[in-house]
C-alpha positions in Angstrom: 0.1 0.1 -0.2 1.4 3.4 -0.9 0.5 6.2 1.4 -1.5 9.2 -0.2 0.4 12.4 -0.3 -2.6 14.1 0.9 -5.3 13.5 3.3 -8.2 11.1 2.2 -12.0 12.4 2.2 -12.6 11.3 5.9 -9.6 12.8 7.3 -10.1 16.0 5.4 -13.8 16.1 6.9 -12.6 15.5 10.4 -10.0 18.1 10.1 -12.5 20.6 8.9 -15.1 19.6 11.8 -12.3 19.8 14.3 -11.1 23.2 13.1 -14.8 24.6 13.2 -15.2 23.3 16.6 -11.8 25.1 17.5 -13.0 28.4 16.0 -16.4 28.2 17.9 -14.7 27.3 21.0 -12.3 30.2 20.7 -15.0 32.5 20.1 -16.8 31.6 23.2 -13.8 32.4 25.3 -13.1 35.5 27.3 -11.0 38.0 25.2 -8.1 37.7 27.7 -7.8 33.9 27.5 -8.2 33.7 23.9 -5.6 36.4 23.3 -3.1 35.0 25.7 -3.6 31.5 24.0 -3.4 32.9 20.5 -0.2 34.9 21.4 1.6 31.8 22.8 0.4 29.1 20.3 0.3 31.0 17.1 2.4 34.1 17.4 5.0 32.0 19.4 5.3 34.4 22.2 6.7 33.0 25.5 4.7 33.6 28.8 7.1 36.3 30.0 6.9 38.1 26.7 3.0 38.1 26.9 3.3 39.2 30.6 5.5 42.1 29.6 3.5 43.0 26.6 0.1 43.1 28.4 1.5 44.4 31.9 0.5 41.2 33.8 2.1 38.7 36.1 3.5 35.6 34.6 1.3 33.5 36.7 -1.6 35.5 35.1 -0.7 34.6 31.8 0.0 30.8 32.6 -3.5 30.8 34.2 -5.2 32.2 31.3 -3.3 29.9 28.8 -4.2 26.9 31.0 -8.0 27.7 30.9 -8.0 28.2 27.3 -6.4 24.8 26.6 -8.8 23.1 29.1 -11.8 24.6 27.3 -10.4 23.2 23.9 -9.8 20.1 25.3 -13.3 19.8 26.9 -14.8 20.9 23.5 -13.3 18.0 21.7 -14.2 15.4 24.2 
């Protein structure tokens, strides 16, 4: 069996559904949690960089990111 160089139709559908669920979950989050998660996961900022940028304690940033991750995982379950 030769692996496909692209995802099959079922895999593509599952990926699309998962992305839509993530968008909905991100949209339902508090802005501060969403912004911290995106800054870390998408923009690649470190916790300290986010804390300095937003004038927050690093623990606050860590808490916001953890809460956002927990919500995303709960939505997938």
